[in-house]
C-alpha positions in Angstrom: -12.3 78.8 52.3 -11.1 79.7 55.8 -11.0 76.0 56.8 -8.9 75.2 53.8 -6.5 78.0 54.6 -6.1 76.7 58.1 -5.3 73.2 56.9 -2.7 74.4 54.4 -1.1 76.6 57.1 -1.0 73.6 59.5 0.5 71.4 56.8 3.2 73.9 56.0 4.3 74.4 59.6 3.9 70.9 60.9 7.2 69.1 61.7 5.5 65.9 60.4 5.9 67.3 56.9 9.4 68.7 57.3 12.0 68.1 54.6 14.9 65.7 55.3 17.3 68.5 56.1 14.9 70.0 58.7 14.4 66.5 60.2 18.2 66.1 60.5 18.6 69.4 62.2 15.7 68.6 64.5 17.4 65.3 65.4 20.6 67.1 66.2 18.7 69.6 68.3 17.0 66.8 70.3 20.5 65.4 71.1 21.6 68.8 72.3 18.5 69.2 74.4 19.0 65.7 76.0 22.5 66.7 76.8 21.4 70.0 78.4 18.6 68.2 80.3 20.9 65.4 81.5 23.6 67.8 82.8 21.1 70.1 84.5 19.1 67.3 86.1 22.3 65.8 87.4 23.4 69.1 89.0 19.9 69.6 90.4 19.7 66.1 91.9 23.1 66.4 93.5 22.2 69.8 95.0 18.8 68.7 96.2 20.5 65.8 98.1 23.2 68.0 99.6 21.3 71.2 100.4 17.7 70.9 99.3 15.8 73.5 97.2 17.9 76.4 98.4 21.0 74.8 97.0 19.1 74.0 93.8 18.3 77.7 93.3 22.1 78.3 93.2 22.5 75.6 90.6 19.8 77.2 88.4 21.3 80.7 88.9 24.9 79.8 88.4 25.3 76.4 86.7 22.4 76.3 84.2 23.6 79.4 82.3 27.1 77.9 82.2 25.7 74.6 80.9 23.8 76.6 78.2 26.9 78.5 77.3 29.2 75.5 77.1 26.7 73.6 74.9 26.2 76.7 72.7 30.0 76.9 72.2 30.2 73.1 71.6 27.5 73.1 68.9 27.9 76.6 67.5 24.3 77.4 68.2 22.3 79.5 70.7 21.0 77.0 73.3 18.9 78.2 76.2 15.8 77.8 78.3 12.8 80.1 78.3 9.3 80.3 79.6 6.1 82.4 79.6 6.7 82.7 83.4 10.5 83.3 83.7 12.4 83.2 86.9 15.4 85.0 85.4 14.4 87.9 83.2 17.4 87.3 80.9 15.6 84.1 79.8 12.6 86.0 78.5 11.3 84.6 75.2 11.6 86.4 72.0 8.6 86.8 69.7 9.0 83.5 67.9 9.5 81.6 71.2 6.5 83.4 72.7 4.3 82.2 69.8 5.6 78.6 70.1 5.1 78.6 73.9 1.5 79.7 73.4 1.0 77.0 70.8 2.4 74.5 73.2 -0.2 75.6 75.8 -3.0 75.2 73.1 -1.7 71.7 72.2 -1.7 70.7 75.9 -5.3 72.0 76.3 -6.2 69.8 73.3 -4.9 66.8 75.1 -1.4 66.4 73.8 1.2 65.1 76.2 3.8 67.7 77.3 6.8 65.4 77.6 7.4 64.7 73.9 6.1 68.1 72.7 8.4 69.9 70.3 8.3 72.3 67.4 10.8 73.4 64.7 10.9 75.4 61.6 13.3 77.4 59.4 12.9 81.1 59.8 14.2 84.2 58.1 14.5 87.1 60.6 16.0 90.4 59.5 17.7 88.7 56.5 19.2 85.9 58.7 18.1 82.4 58.0 18.1 80.0 60.9 16.6 76.7 62.1 14.6 77.2 65.3 13.7 74.3 67.6 11.9 74.2 70.9 11.2 71.3 73.3 8.6 71.7 76.1 9.7 71.2 79.7 7.0 69.5 81.7 6.6 70.4 85.4 7.5 67.3 87.3 7.1 66.6 91.0 10.6 67.7 91.9 10.1 71.0 90.0 7.3 71.9 92.4 9.8 72.3 95.3 10.9 75.6 93.8 8.2 76.3 91.2 5.0 75.3 93.0 2.5 77.0 95.3 3.6 76.0 98.8 7.2 77.3 99.1 9.1 77.3 102.3 9.7 80.7 103.8 13.5 80.4 103.6 13.3 79.3 100.0 10.9 82.2 99.2 13.4 84.6 100.7 16.3 83.0 98.7 14.2 83.3 95.5 13.2 86.9 96.2 16.9 87.9 96.7 18.2 85.9 93.8 15.4 86.8 91.3 13.6 90.0 92.2 11.4 89.7 89.1 10.6 86.0 89.6 7.3 84.9 87.8 8.1 81.1 87.9 5.9 80.1 90.8 2.5 78.6 91.1 3.0 75.7 88.6 1.1 72.5 89.0 2.2 69.0 88.1 2.1 68.5 84.4 2.1 72.2 83.5 4.5 73.4 80.8 7.3 74.9 82.9 8.9 76.4 79.8 11.1 75.1 77.0 14.6 74.4 75.8 15.2 76.6 72.8 17.8 76.3 70.0 18.7 78.6 67.2 21.0 77.2 64.5 22.3 79.8 62.0 22.0 78.6 58.4 23.7 81.6 56.6 
């Protein structure tokens, strides 16, 4: 009986079995995530070339929230980044995001590749129906400059002054750094 219940639960929540409307919303979410990723990567690459990791910290602190806001305004959704180990405490995950991030970790442990990992569902929270989407962010080699173990003393000082509650260190190549998260109101 327990096994059957698990299978039914998995079936109901799996994006593979989503209805056409959910698949359409997921497709639009993926486009927005790609736009966010592209803009942020472009800014980070430029800053790394001009000023190294210390300059990249400034991009993440100042430009990443602006990119998220501009895309949120453009699409009429809430678009952001979150993680189980946040650098900026204002990016802390809500309960739904926390659950999905933990599920992403389990999926990684079971051998799933991080790069294509995503999840979506329609939720009803406090009488508000919305479509929620998350796309995992894999830790790449460039990410380790600011999120790895062996950080330069000057960079550590910059991070400590910019983010006093920073938990986003100690990542390894291939770890789940966090996720892009989208909430599309449906009411």
